[in-house]
Structure formats: C-alpha cells, structure tokens
A tleap script that builds the chain and sets N, CA, C and O, in Angstrom:
source leaprc.protein.ff14SB
mol = sequence {
  NMET ARG TRP CYS ARG GLU PHE CYS VAL ASP
  VAL GLY GLU ASP ARG SER ILE ASP LEU ILE
  ASP ALA GLY ASP TRP ALA GLY SER ARG PHE
  GLY ASP ARG HIE PHE THR PHE TRP GLU THR
  PRO ASP GLY THR PRO VAL SER MET ALA ALA
  ALA THR SER MET VAL GLY GLY MET VAL ARG
  VAL ASP PRO VAL TYR THR PRO ALA HIE LEU
  ARG GLY ARG GLY TYR ALA GLY ALA VAL THR
  VAL GLU THR SER ARG ALA ALA LEU ALA ALA
  GLY ALA THR ASP VAL VAL LEU PHE ALA ASP
  PRO ALA ASN LEU THR SER THR ALA LEU TYR
  GLN ARG LEU GLY TYR ILE PRO LEU THR ASP
  PHE THR GLY TYR GLY PHE SER SER ALA ALA
  PRO GLU ALA CGLY
}
set mol.1.N position { -14.185 177.956 -29.983 }
set mol.1.CA position { -14.369 177.615 -28.583 }
set mol.1.C position { -15.626 178.283 -28.043 }
set mol.1.O position { -16.349 177.700 -27.234 }
set mol.2.N position { -15.884 179.512 -28.495 }
set mol.2.CA position { -17.060 180.233 -27.990 }
set mol.2.C position { -18.342 179.474 -28.333 }
set mol.2.O position { -19.231 179.340 -27.492 }
set mol.3.N position { -18.437 178.979 -29.566 }
set mol.3.CA position { -19.648 178.267 -29.954 }
set mol.3.C position { -19.790 176.946 -29.199 }
set mol.3.O position { -20.905 176.541 -28.870 }
set mol.4.N position { -18.684 176.278 -28.926 }
set mol.4.CA position { -18.762 175.040 -28.134 }
set mol.4.C position { -19.241 175.360 -26.724 }
set mol.4.O position { -20.034 174.615 -26.149 }
set mol.5.N position { -18.759 176.471 -26.166 }
set mol.5.CA position { -19.219 176.877 -24.845 }
set mol.5.C position { -20.712 177.182 -24.881 }
set mol.5.O position { -21.450 176.752 -23.994 }
set mol.6.N position { -21.168 177.921 -25.898 }
set mol.6.CA position { -22.588 178.244 -26.014 }
set mol.6.C position { -23.425 176.971 -26.170 }
set mol.6.O position { -24.515 176.869 -25.607 }
set mol.7.N position { -22.916 176.010 -26.930 }
set mol.7.CA position { -23.605 174.724 -27.054 }
set mol.7.C position { -23.746 174.077 -25.679 }
set mol.7.O position { -24.826 173.605 -25.322 }
set mol.8.N position { -22.661 174.052 -24.908 }
set mol.8.CA position { -22.689 173.438 -23.572 }
set mol.8.C position { -23.691 174.133 -22.660 }
set mol.8.O position { -24.400 173.473 -21.899 }
set mol.9.N position { -23.755 175.448 -22.731 }
set mol.9.CA position { -24.732 176.197 -21.940 }
set mol.9.C position { -26.141 175.769 -22.343 }
set mol.9.O position { -26.988 175.516 -21.486 }
set mol.10.N position { -26.389 175.689 -23.658 }
set mol.10.CA position { -27.716 175.312 -24.151 }
set mol.10.C position { -28.143 173.926 -23.680 }
set mol.10.O position { -29.318 173.704 -23.387 }
set mol.11.N position { -27.185 172.982 -23.604 }
set mol.11.CA position { -27.544 171.606 -23.244 }
set mol.11.C position { -27.214 171.262 -21.787 }
set mol.11.O position { -27.430 170.129 -21.357 }
set mol.12.N position { -26.694 172.229 -21.028 }
set mol.12.CA position { -26.461 172.020 -19.595 }
set mol.12.C position { -25.260 171.153 -19.265 }
set mol.12.O position { -25.302 170.404 -18.289 }
set mol.13.N position { -24.201 171.230 -20.039 }
set mol.13.CA position { -22.996 170.448 -19.768 }
set mol.13.C position { -22.008 171.276 -18.963 }
set mol.13.O position { -21.067 171.849 -19.513 }
set mol.14.N position { -22.229 171.333 -17.662 }
set mol.14.CA position { -21.422 172.184 -16.796 }
set mol.14.C position { -19.937 171.816 -16.798 }
set mol.14.O position { -19.089 172.708 -16.820 }
set mol.15.N position { -19.604 170.524 -16.776 }
set mol.15.CA position { -18.195 170.127 -16.728 }
set mol.15.C position { -17.462 170.622 -17.973 }
set mol.15.O position { -16.341 171.121 -17.873 }
set mol.16.N position { -18.080 170.488 -19.137 }
set mol.16.CA position { -17.439 170.949 -20.369 }
set mol.16.C position { -17.260 172.456 -20.358 }
set mol.16.O position { -16.239 172.961 -20.824 }
set mol.17.N position { -18.238 173.181 -19.832 }
set mol.17.CA position { -18.131 174.632 -19.729 }
set mol.17.C position { -16.925 174.998 -18.869 }
set mol.17.O position { -16.147 175.881 -19.228 }
set mol.18.N position { -16.773 174.318 -17.732 }
set mol.18.CA position { -15.661 174.602 -16.827 }
set mol.18.C position { -14.315 174.365 -17.502 }
set mol.18.O position { -13.392 175.164 -17.341 }
set mol.19.N position { -14.195 173.269 -18.261 }
set mol.19.CA position { -12.929 172.976 -18.937 }
set mol.19.C position { -12.618 174.020 -20.004 }
set mol.19.O position { -11.480 174.474 -20.117 }
set mol.20.N position { -13.623 174.399 -20.785 }
set mol.20.CA position { -13.416 175.416 -21.824 }
set mol.20.C position { -13.029 176.741 -21.180 }
set mol.20.O position { -12.097 177.408 -21.631 }
set mol.21.N position { -13.747 177.124 -20.120 }
set mol.21.CA position { -13.443 178.385 -19.433 }
set mol.21.C position { -12.037 178.386 -18.841 }
set mol.21.O position { -11.400 179.436 -18.748 }
set mol.22.N position { -11.554 177.217 -18.442 }
set mol.22.CA position { -10.210 177.112 -17.867 }
set mol.22.C position { -9.141 177.033 -18.958 }
set mol.22.O position { -7.951 176.951 -18.656 }
set mol.23.N position { -9.563 177.058 -20.223 }
set mol.23.CA position { -8.606 176.985 -21.322 }
set mol.23.C position { -8.109 175.576 -21.594 }
set mol.23.O position { -7.105 175.395 -22.283 }
set mol.24.N position { -8.808 174.564 -21.057 }
set mol.24.CA position { -8.404 173.168 -21.235 }
set mol.24.C position { -9.168 172.551 -22.398 }
set mol.24.O position { -9.951 171.617 -22.225 }
set mol.25.N position { -8.920 173.102 -23.601 }
set mol.25.CA position { -9.613 172.614 -24.795 }
set mol.25.C position { -9.341 171.133 -25.017 }
set mol.25.O position { -10.265 170.377 -25.316 }
set mol.26.N position { -8.095 170.708 -24.877 }
set mol.26.CA position { -7.733 169.310 -25.112 }
set mol.26.C position { -8.435 168.384 -24.119 }
set mol.26.O position { -8.761 167.246 -24.456 }
set mol.27.N position { -8.664 168.863 -22.913 }
set mol.27.CA position { -9.340 168.047 -21.901 }
set mol.27.C position { -10.847 168.039 -22.035 }
set mol.27.O position { -11.526 167.216 -21.421 }
set mol.28.N position { -11.374 168.951 -22.835 }
set mol.28.CA position { -12.818 168.992 -23.030 }
set mol.28.C position { -13.231 167.898 -23.997 }
set mol.28.O position { -12.382 167.276 -24.635 }
set mol.29.N position { -14.507 167.664 -24.106 }
set mol.29.CA position { -14.978 166.624 -25.019 }
set mol.29.C position { -14.880 167.039 -26.483 }
set mol.29.O position { -15.207 166.250 -27.370 }
set mol.30.N position { -14.437 168.254 -26.744 }
set mol.30.CA position { -14.335 168.750 -28.114 }
set mol.30.C position { -12.912 168.702 -28.670 }
set mol.30.O position { -12.711 168.941 -29.861 }
set mol.31.N position { -11.950 168.404 -27.852 }
set mol.31.CA position { -10.551 168.467 -28.256 }
set mol.31.C position { -10.172 167.532 -29.389 }
set mol.31.O position { -9.218 167.798 -30.119 }
set mol.32.N position { -10.906 166.442 -29.544 }
set mol.32.CA position { -10.562 165.469 -30.592 }
set mol.32.C position { -11.505 165.524 -31.791 }
set mol.32.O position { -11.505 164.604 -32.609 }
set mol.33.N position { -12.296 166.567 -31.909 }
set mol.33.CA position { -13.273 166.663 -32.991 }
set mol.33.C position { -12.688 167.334 -34.229 }
set mol.33.O position { -11.714 168.083 -34.157 }
set mol.34.N position { -13.311 167.043 -35.356 }
set mol.34.CA position { -12.974 167.676 -36.630 }
set mol.34.C position { -14.170 168.557 -36.988 }
set mol.34.O position { -15.258 168.043 -37.247 }
set mol.35.N position { -13.984 169.857 -37.004 }
set mol.35.CA position { -15.089 170.806 -37.151 }
set mol.35.C position { -15.295 171.230 -38.600 }
set mol.35.O position { -14.344 171.428 -39.356 }
set mol.36.N position { -16.567 171.362 -38.960 }
set mol.36.CA position { -16.977 171.919 -40.244 }
set mol.36.C position { -17.847 173.131 -39.939 }
set mol.36.O position { -18.758 173.055 -39.115 }
set mol.37.N position { -17.567 174.241 -40.601 }
set mol.37.CA position { -18.373 175.442 -40.428 }
set mol.37.C position { -19.132 175.725 -41.711 }
set mol.37.O position { -18.573 175.645 -42.805 }
set mol.38.N position { -20.413 176.056 -41.570 }
set mol.38.CA position { -21.224 176.490 -42.705 }
set mol.38.C position { -21.122 178.000 -42.752 }
set mol.38.O position { -21.278 178.668 -41.730 }
set mol.39.N position { -20.862 178.545 -43.935 }
set mol.39.CA position { -20.668 179.986 -44.074 }
set mol.39.C position { -21.625 180.554 -45.110 }
set mol.39.O position { -22.044 179.862 -46.038 }
set mol.40.N position { -21.959 181.813 -44.936 }
set mol.40.CA position { -22.726 182.531 -45.947 }
set mol.40.C position { -21.791 182.842 -47.117 }
set mol.40.O position { -20.578 182.687 -46.978 }
set mol.41.N position { -22.316 183.275 -48.263 }
set mol.41.CA position { -21.450 183.569 -49.413 }
set mol.41.C position { -20.339 184.574 -49.119 }
set mol.41.O position { -19.300 184.555 -49.778 }
set mol.42.N position { -20.549 185.455 -48.132 }
set mol.42.CA position { -19.494 186.430 -47.820 }
set mol.42.C position { -18.457 185.884 -46.836 }
set mol.42.O position { -17.561 186.616 -46.417 }
set mol.43.N position { -18.572 184.597 -46.461 }
set mol.43.CA position { -17.590 183.970 -45.580 }
set mol.43.C position { -17.898 184.042 -44.105 }
set mol.43.O position { -17.059 183.664 -43.287 }
set mol.44.N position { -19.081 184.518 -43.736 }
set mol.44.CA position { -19.460 184.599 -42.328 }
set mol.44.C position { -19.912 183.230 -41.830 }
set mol.44.O position { -20.853 182.664 -42.387 }
set mol.45.N position { -19.264 182.674 -40.786 }
set mol.45.CA position { -19.718 181.382 -40.257 }
set mol.45.C position { -21.080 181.536 -39.573 }
set mol.45.O position { -21.304 182.479 -38.813 }
set mol.46.N position { -21.982 180.594 -39.857 }
set mol.46.CA position { -23.336 180.678 -39.305 }
set mol.46.C position { -23.774 179.408 -38.582 }
set mol.46.O position { -24.789 179.417 -37.886 }
set mol.47.N position { -23.029 178.322 -38.734 }
set mol.47.CA position { -23.368 177.069 -38.065 }
set mol.47.C position { -22.148 176.170 -38.081 }
set mol.47.O position { -21.258 176.336 -38.914 }
set mol.48.N position { -22.105 175.210 -37.152 }
set mol.48.CA position { -20.990 174.278 -37.133 }
set mol.48.C position { -21.484 172.893 -36.748 }
set mol.48.O position { -22.496 172.727 -36.067 }
set mol.49.N position { -20.734 171.917 -37.207 }
set mol.49.CA position { -20.918 170.528 -36.780 }
set mol.49.C position { -19.530 169.930 -36.695 }
set mol.49.O position { -18.623 170.324 -37.427 }
set mol.50.N position { -19.376 168.990 -35.809 }
set mol.50.CA position { -18.087 168.332 -35.656 }
set mol.50.C position { -18.298 166.829 -35.732 }
set mol.50.O position { -19.405 166.325 -35.547 }
set mol.51.N position { -17.220 166.138 -36.005 }
set mol.51.CA position { -17.267 164.689 -36.076 }
set mol.51.C position { -16.065 164.118 -35.338 }
set mol.51.O position { -14.992 164.720 -35.299 }
set mol.52.N position { -16.268 162.959 -34.762 }
set mol.52.CA position { -15.167 162.249 -34.134 }
set mol.52.C position { -14.347 161.556 -35.213 }
set mol.52.O position { -14.789 161.420 -36.353 }
set mol.53.N position { -13.171 161.126 -34.848 }
set mol.53.CA position { -12.397 160.277 -35.748 }
set mol.53.C position { -13.118 158.949 -35.888 }
set mol.53.O position { -13.858 158.538 -34.994 }
set mol.54.N position { -12.901 158.282 -37.006 }
set mol.54.CA position { -13.560 157.008 -37.248 }
set mol.54.C position { -12.945 155.916 -36.372 }
set mol.54.O position { -11.725 155.771 -36.291 }
set mol.55.N position { -13.815 155.160 -35.728 }
set mol.55.CA position { -13.393 154.017 -34.928 }
set mol.55.C position { -14.303 152.853 -35.310 }
set mol.55.O position { -15.524 152.950 -35.183 }
set mol.56.N position { -13.722 151.770 -35.769 }
set mol.56.CA position { -14.514 150.608 -36.146 }
set mol.56.C position { -15.548 150.903 -37.214 }
set mol.56.O position { -16.611 150.282 -37.239 }
set mol.57.N position { -15.249 151.845 -38.098 }
set mol.57.CA position { -16.164 152.202 -39.164 }
set mol.57.C position { -17.251 153.188 -38.759 }
set mol.57.O position { -18.122 153.508 -39.567 }
set mol.58.N position { -17.214 153.677 -37.517 }
set mol.58.CA position { -18.259 154.572 -37.020 }
set mol.58.C position { -17.704 155.962 -36.748 }
set mol.58.O position { -16.623 156.121 -36.182 }
set mol.59.N position { -18.469 156.959 -37.165 }
set mol.59.CA position { -18.177 158.362 -36.874 }
set mol.59.C position { -19.389 158.939 -36.172 }
set mol.59.O position { -20.527 158.682 -36.567 }
set mol.60.N position { -19.144 159.718 -35.131 }
set mol.60.CA position { -20.241 160.378 -34.423 }
set mol.60.C position { -20.214 161.865 -34.746 }
set mol.60.O position { -19.174 162.512 -34.622 }
set mol.61.N position { -21.345 162.402 -35.155 }
set mol.61.CA position { -21.503 163.831 -35.400 }
set mol.61.C position { -21.897 164.468 -34.068 }
set mol.61.O position { -22.935 164.147 -33.491 }
set mol.62.N position { -21.046 165.376 -33.597 }
set mol.62.CA position { -21.278 165.971 -32.275 }
set mol.62.C position { -20.231 167.040 -32.020 }
set mol.62.O position { -19.041 166.738 -32.109 }
set mol.63.N position { -20.601 168.257 -31.710 }
set mol.63.CA position { -21.945 168.811 -31.623 }
set mol.63.C position { -22.394 169.400 -32.962 }
set mol.63.O position { -21.603 169.551 -33.893 }
set mol.64.N position { -23.663 169.721 -33.027 }
set mol.64.CA position { -24.216 170.549 -34.106 }
set mol.64.C position { -24.730 171.803 -33.412 }
set mol.64.O position { -25.519 171.715 -32.471 }
set mol.65.N position { -24.287 172.963 -33.872 }
set mol.65.CA position { -24.670 174.199 -33.175 }
set mol.65.C position { -24.817 175.354 -34.157 }
set mol.65.O position { -23.994 175.555 -35.049 }
set mol.66.N position { -25.880 176.094 -33.960 }
set mol.66.CA position { -26.117 177.362 -34.649 }
set mol.66.C position { -26.474 178.389 -33.583 }
set mol.66.O position { -27.353 178.128 -32.763 }
set mol.67.N position { -25.822 179.548 -33.567 }
set mol.67.CA position { -26.199 180.576 -32.598 }
set mol.67.C position { -27.694 180.901 -32.704 }
set mol.67.O position { -28.270 180.877 -33.792 }
set mol.68.N position { -28.298 181.200 -31.579 }
set mol.68.CA position { -29.754 181.388 -31.493 }
set mol.68.C position { -30.286 182.381 -32.523 }
set mol.68.O position { -31.337 182.148 -33.121 }
set mol.69.N position { -29.578 183.470 -32.734 }
set mol.69.CA position { -30.097 184.502 -33.651 }
set mol.69.C position { -30.021 184.093 -35.121 }
set mol.69.O position { -30.547 184.794 -35.986 }
set mol.70.N position { -29.367 182.957 -35.413 }
set mol.70.CA position { -29.243 182.485 -36.800 }
set mol.70.C position { -30.059 181.225 -37.077 }
set mol.70.O position { -30.019 180.692 -38.185 }
set mol.71.N position { -30.785 180.756 -36.095 }
set mol.71.CA position { -31.530 179.510 -36.256 }
set mol.71.C position { -32.760 179.694 -37.144 }
set mol.71.O position { -33.252 180.807 -37.331 }
set mol.72.N position { -33.241 178.576 -37.683 }
set mol.72.CA position { -34.448 178.582 -38.494 }
set mol.72.C position { -34.214 178.916 -39.958 }
set mol.72.O position { -35.165 179.198 -40.687 }
set mol.73.N position { -32.963 178.889 -40.399 }
set mol.73.CA position { -32.638 179.250 -41.783 }
set mol.73.C position { -32.052 178.082 -42.577 }
set mol.73.O position { -31.649 178.256 -43.727 }
set mol.74.N position { -32.001 176.888 -41.967 }
set mol.74.CA position { -31.476 175.715 -42.656 }
set mol.74.C position { -29.987 175.498 -42.518 }
set mol.74.O position { -29.446 174.560 -43.105 }
set mol.75.N position { -29.305 176.346 -41.754 }
set mol.75.CA position { -27.859 176.229 -41.633 }
set mol.75.C position { -27.441 174.935 -40.926 }
set mol.75.O position { -26.502 174.270 -41.364 }
set mol.76.N position { -28.121 174.577 -39.851 }
set mol.76.CA position { -27.762 173.350 -39.117 }
set mol.76.C position { -27.963 172.121 -39.992 }
set mol.76.O position { -27.150 171.198 -39.965 }
set mol.77.N position { -29.036 172.108 -40.760 }
set mol.77.CA position { -29.268 170.990 -41.661 }
set mol.77.C position { -28.171 170.879 -42.704 }
set mol.77.O position { -27.690 169.783 -42.992 }
set mol.78.N position { -27.777 172.003 -43.266 }
set mol.78.CA position { -26.747 172.002 -44.299 }
set mol.78.C position { -25.405 171.518 -43.754 }
set mol.78.O position { -24.738 170.703 -44.392 }
set mol.79.N position { -25.010 172.001 -42.602 }
set mol.79.CA position { -23.710 171.606 -42.057 }
set mol.79.C position { -23.750 170.156 -41.570 }
set mol.79.O position { -22.732 169.465 -41.625 }
set mol.80.N position { -24.901 169.684 -41.097 }
set mol.80.CA position { -25.022 168.287 -40.685 }
set mol.80.C position { -24.925 167.359 -41.894 }
set mol.80.O position { -24.256 166.328 -41.833 }
set mol.81.N position { -25.588 167.722 -42.986 }
set mol.81.CA position { -25.489 166.925 -44.215 }
set mol.81.C position { -24.046 166.867 -44.693 }
set mol.81.O position { -23.544 165.792 -45.019 }
set mol.82.N position { -23.379 168.004 -44.736 }
set mol.82.CA position { -21.998 168.033 -45.222 }
set mol.82.C position { -21.076 167.201 -44.333 }
set mol.82.O position { -20.233 166.461 -44.839 }
set mol.83.N position { -21.227 167.315 -43.027 }
set mol.83.CA position { -20.393 166.548 -42.099 }
set mol.83.C position { -20.665 165.055 -42.241 }
set mol.83.O position { -19.737 164.247 -42.201 }
set mol.84.N position { -21.923 164.689 -42.404 }
set mol.84.CA position { -22.291 163.281 -42.570 }
set mol.84.C position { -21.760 162.729 -43.891 }
set mol.84.O position { -21.228 161.620 -43.934 }
set mol.85.N position { -21.903 163.491 -44.952 }
set mol.85.CA position { -21.383 163.061 -46.266 }
set mol.85.C position { -19.871 162.880 -46.224 }
set mol.85.O position { -19.344 161.922 -46.789 }
set mol.86.N position { -19.179 163.788 -45.565 }
set mol.86.CA position { -17.723 163.682 -45.469 }
set mol.86.C position { -17.321 162.412 -44.726 }
set mol.86.O position { -16.360 161.745 -45.108 }
set mol.87.N position { -18.048 162.079 -43.675 }
set mol.87.CA position { -17.752 160.851 -42.922 }
set mol.87.C position { -17.956 159.624 -43.800 }
set mol.87.O position { -17.128 158.712 -43.799 }
set mol.88.N position { -19.052 159.598 -44.546 }
set mol.88.CA position { -19.311 158.467 -45.447 }
set mol.88.C position { -18.262 158.393 -46.550 }
set mol.88.O position { -17.811 157.304 -46.905 }
set mol.89.N position { -17.875 159.538 -47.091 }
set mol.89.CA position { -16.862 159.574 -48.147 }
set mol.89.C position { -15.505 159.094 -47.634 }
set mol.89.O position { -14.697 158.566 -48.399 }
set mol.90.N position { -15.258 159.279 -46.338 }
set mol.90.CA position { -14.005 158.837 -45.733 }
set mol.90.C position { -14.026 157.347 -45.399 }
set mol.90.O position { -13.030 156.792 -44.936 }
set mol.91.N position { -15.183 156.700 -45.642 }
set mol.91.CA position { -15.258 155.260 -45.430 }
set mol.91.C position { -16.073 154.806 -44.233 }
set mol.91.O position { -16.123 153.611 -43.942 }
set mol.92.N position { -16.705 155.722 -43.543 }
set mol.92.CA position { -17.530 155.315 -42.401 }
set mol.92.C position { -18.695 154.446 -42.887 }
set mol.92.O position { -19.326 154.737 -43.903 }
set mol.93.N position { -18.958 153.392 -42.150 }
set mol.93.CA position { -20.113 152.546 -42.447 }
set mol.93.C position { -21.306 152.945 -41.597 }
set mol.93.O position { -22.452 152.649 -41.937 }
set mol.94.N position { -21.028 153.620 -40.487 }
set mol.94.CA position { -22.078 154.110 -39.596 }
set mol.94.C position { -21.769 155.546 -39.212 }
set mol.94.O position { -20.654 155.857 -38.795 }
set mol.95.N position { -22.749 156.412 -39.353 }
set mol.95.CA position { -22.637 157.799 -38.902 }
set mol.95.C position { -23.773 158.007 -37.925 }
set mol.95.O position { -24.942 157.853 -38.280 }
set mol.96.N position { -23.431 158.358 -36.687 }
set mol.96.CA position { -24.432 158.465 -35.631 }
set mol.96.C position { -24.394 159.849 -35.009 }
set mol.96.O position { -23.391 160.557 -35.089 }
set mol.97.N position { -25.494 160.218 -34.393 }
set mol.97.CA position { -25.537 161.421 -33.571 }
set mol.97.C position { -26.568 161.221 -32.481 }
set mol.97.O position { -27.501 160.430 -32.620 }
set mol.98.N position { -26.385 161.943 -31.407 }
set mol.98.CA position { -27.339 161.915 -30.311 }
set mol.98.C position { -28.164 163.186 -30.394 }
set mol.98.O position { -27.634 164.268 -30.649 }
set mol.99.N position { -29.463 163.050 -30.179 }
set mol.99.CA position { -30.367 164.199 -30.216 }
set mol.99.C position { -31.215 164.184 -28.959 }
set mol.99.O position { -31.548 163.123 -28.431 }
set mol.100.N position { -31.552 165.345 -28.497 }
set mol.100.CA position { -32.434 165.478 -27.340 }
set mol.100.C position { -33.869 165.270 -27.817 }
set mol.100.O position { -34.378 166.089 -28.582 }
set mol.101.N position { -34.537 164.195 -27.387 }
set mol.101.CA position { -35.899 163.953 -27.862 }
set mol.101.C position { -36.877 165.058 -27.461 }
set mol.101.O position { -37.949 165.183 -28.053 }
set mol.102.N position { -36.515 165.849 -26.469 }
set mol.102.CA position { -37.383 166.962 -26.067 }
set mol.102.C position { -37.262 168.132 -27.047 }
set mol.102.O position { -38.130 169.006 -27.075 }
set mol.103.N position { -36.196 168.156 -27.847 }
set mol.103.CA position { -36.017 169.212 -28.846 }
set mol.103.C position { -36.617 168.712 -30.156 }
set mol.103.O position { -35.926 168.100 -30.971 }
set mol.104.N position { -37.883 168.973 -30.346 }
set mol.104.CA position { -38.601 168.455 -31.501 }
set mol.104.C position { -38.073 169.002 -32.819 }
set mol.104.O position { -38.143 168.326 -33.845 }
set mol.105.N position { -37.543 170.222 -32.798 }
set mol.105.CA position { -37.017 170.826 -34.023 }
set mol.105.C position { -35.816 170.048 -34.531 }
set mol.105.O position { -35.786 169.645 -35.694 }
set mol.106.N position { -34.819 169.830 -33.669 }
set mol.106.CA position { -33.624 169.120 -34.132 }
set mol.106.C position { -33.925 167.654 -34.418 }
set mol.106.O position { -33.397 167.090 -35.376 }
set mol.107.N position { -34.756 167.040 -33.609 }
set mol.107.CA position { -35.101 165.632 -33.835 }
set mol.107.C position { -35.778 165.447 -35.191 }
set mol.107.O position { -35.454 164.512 -35.922 }
set mol.108.N position { -36.707 166.327 -35.527 }
set mol.108.CA position { -37.379 166.249 -36.834 }
set mol.108.C position { -36.393 166.518 -37.966 }
set mol.108.O position { -36.447 165.863 -39.007 }
set mol.109.N position { -35.502 167.470 -37.769 }
set mol.109.CA position { -34.495 167.777 -38.792 }
set mol.109.C position { -33.643 166.552 -39.075 }
set mol.109.O position { -33.469 166.178 -40.236 }
set mol.110.N position { -33.109 165.920 -38.038 }
set mol.110.CA position { -32.224 164.778 -38.240 }
set mol.110.C position { -32.955 163.636 -38.940 }
set mol.110.O position { -32.363 162.935 -39.760 }
set mol.111.N position { -34.224 163.444 -38.628 }
set mol.111.CA position { -34.991 162.405 -39.309 }
set mol.111.C position { -35.201 162.753 -40.784 }
set mol.111.O position { -35.139 161.866 -41.635 }
set mol.112.N position { -35.449 164.025 -41.101 }
set mol.112.CA position { -35.575 164.437 -42.502 }
set mol.112.C position { -34.277 164.215 -43.275 }
set mol.112.O position { -34.298 163.970 -44.481 }
set mol.113.N position { -33.146 164.302 -42.572 }
set mol.113.CA position { -31.846 164.106 -43.205 }
set mol.113.C position { -31.499 162.632 -43.377 }
set mol.113.O position { -30.504 162.297 -44.020 }
set mol.114.N position { -32.314 161.754 -42.806 }
set mol.114.CA position { -32.081 160.327 -42.974 }
set mol.114.C position { -31.629 159.587 -41.736 }
set mol.114.O position { -31.469 158.367 -41.772 }
set mol.115.N position { -31.420 160.290 -40.648 }
set mol.115.CA position { -31.077 159.617 -39.399 }
set mol.115.C position { -32.335 158.955 -38.851 }
set mol.115.O position { -33.434 159.497 -38.973 }
set mol.116.N position { -32.170 157.792 -38.253 }
set mol.116.CA position { -33.317 157.096 -37.672 }
set mol.116.C position { -33.073 156.888 -36.181 }
set mol.116.O position { -31.958 156.562 -35.771 }
set mol.117.N position { -34.119 157.078 -35.364 }
set mol.117.CA position { -33.948 156.853 -33.922 }
set mol.117.C position { -33.767 155.359 -33.636 }
set mol.117.O position { -34.511 154.522 -34.147 }
set mol.118.N position { -32.769 155.044 -32.813 }
set mol.118.CA position { -32.516 153.645 -32.471 }
set mol.118.C position { -32.878 153.316 -31.039 }
set mol.118.O position { -33.445 152.258 -30.767 }
set mol.119.N position { -32.556 154.210 -30.123 }
set mol.119.CA position { -32.823 153.937 -28.715 }
set mol.119.C position { -32.756 155.235 -27.928 }
set mol.119.O position { -32.294 156.254 -28.440 }
set mol.120.N position { -33.208 155.199 -26.709 }
set mol.120.CA position { -33.126 156.340 -25.804 }
set mol.120.C position { -32.040 156.075 -24.771 }
set mol.120.O position { -31.809 154.932 -24.375 }
set mol.121.N position { -31.377 157.144 -24.341 }
set mol.121.CA position { -30.355 157.060 -23.316 }
set mol.121.C position { -30.695 158.043 -22.206 }
set mol.121.O position { -31.356 159.057 -22.433 }
set mol.122.N position { -30.238 157.729 -21.019 }
set mol.122.CA position { -30.351 158.645 -19.893 }
set mol.122.C position { -28.958 158.820 -19.311 }
set mol.122.O position { -28.233 157.845 -19.111 }
set mol.123.N position { -28.589 160.060 -19.043 }
set mol.123.CA position { -27.296 160.335 -18.437 }
set mol.123.C position { -27.460 160.687 -16.963 }
set mol.123.O position { -28.410 161.365 -16.572 }
set mol.124.N position { -26.536 160.222 -16.171 }
set mol.124.CA position { -26.540 160.511 -14.747 }
set mol.124.C position { -25.208 161.113 -14.353 }
set mol.124.O position { -24.163 160.708 -14.863 }
set mol.125.N position { -25.238 162.072 -13.455 }
set mol.125.CA position { -24.026 162.663 -12.926 }
set mol.125.C position { -23.860 162.252 -11.476 }
set mol.125.O position { -24.806 162.331 -10.693 }
set mol.126.N position { -22.667 161.815 -11.114 }
set mol.126.CA position { -22.386 161.397 -9.760 }
set mol.126.C position { -21.315 162.275 -9.163 }
set mol.126.O position { -20.353 162.641 -9.837 }
set mol.127.N position { -21.478 162.608 -7.923 }
set mol.127.CA position { -20.500 163.420 -7.219 }
set mol.127.C position { -19.401 162.504 -6.693 }
set mol.127.O position { -19.671 161.383 -6.264 }
set mol.128.N position { -18.181 162.977 -6.728 }
set mol.128.CA position { -17.078 162.202 -6.177 }
set mol.128.C position { -16.849 162.521 -4.705 }
set mol.128.O position { -15.952 161.959 -4.078 }
set mol.129.N position { -17.645 163.408 -4.163 }
set mol.129.CA position { -17.497 163.793 -2.760 }
set mol.129.C position { -17.952 162.651 -1.849 }
set mol.129.O position { -18.930 161.963 -2.140 }
set mol.130.N position { -17.236 162.463 -0.757 }
set mol.130.CA position { -17.594 161.430 0.215 }
set mol.130.C position { -18.877 161.847 0.938 }
set mol.130.O position { -19.083 163.033 1.196 }
set mol.131.N position { -19.718 160.902 1.258 }
set mol.131.CA position { -20.962 161.254 1.989 }
set mol.131.C position { -20.613 161.823 3.359 }
set mol.131.O position { -19.618 161.452 3.982 }
set mol.132.N position { -21.466 162.734 3.801 }
set mol.132.CA position { -21.250 163.342 5.108 }
set mol.132.C position { -21.555 162.326 6.213 }
set mol.132.O position { -22.498 161.541 6.121 }
set mol.133.N position { -20.726 162.371 7.257 }
set mol.133.CA position { -20.980 161.497 8.407 }
set mol.133.C position { -22.193 162.020 9.139 }
set mol.133.O position { -22.400 163.229 9.249 }
set mol.134.N position { -22.973 161.119 9.623 }
set mol.134.CA position { -24.182 161.612 10.242 }
set mol.134.C position { -24.587 160.802 11.322 }
set mol.134.O position { -25.602 161.084 11.959 }
savepdb mol mol.pdb
quit
C-alpha cells in the first residue's frame, strides 16, 4: 500500500491517495490488481508492477513503480517485462499500459520493451460541488 501511495503522490492522483490513507484499499484503483514485485537476490523488494484481470483478451499493466532511491538500475524494466510476459502466458492478446509522455525515461523504457505508442489521452477532474449563486 505504501508504494501505491508513493506512486499516487508522484503522479498527482489525489483521490487515490485519500482512499489509501482512509484504509479503503478495495475502493482504490489498486484493489483489483495482481501485483508482481522484483526482488534483489537477498529477497529485498525493489520495484513493482501490477496488472488488471483479463477482459476481452486485454490486460493493463498499471502501476509500475520503483522508489526514487532505487531508480536507474533496471528494476522497473525487469518487473514490467515479467508482468507483461505473465499476461501473455495467461492468454492475453493485448497488453497495454499508460505512460506519461512528459516522463521521457519511462516512455523510452516502455518502447525498448516493445510497447508502441498508440494515442494520447487527457484527463480532466470535475468537482461535484454546485456552482455558487451569484
């Protein structure tokens, strides 16, 4: 849970942070994921990737996270490859992930691993509060 929270902080997902902090793991976007951890030979976890359950032959890899002090050592690439291979071995015909195009490091990594960019997305947040009378 701590690493998912740190991932949310890094990418600015305030709602997910609030749910994790409130102990609502099942209500967070991570509650239905299958996590893989990359470990050093002594068993220390150094990176993680998760995958959704397969739907219509598609699995989404999300999130991929390595704590800041462990980055740059190939751990994220290794855990992403393993998670992607596991999805394909389970019968997925499509394995997808979303990457921040502003993060050139992760975008280049995913392309080296064989992922290809298909399209760009923009996310918008809307408040449910009623507009103030004026």
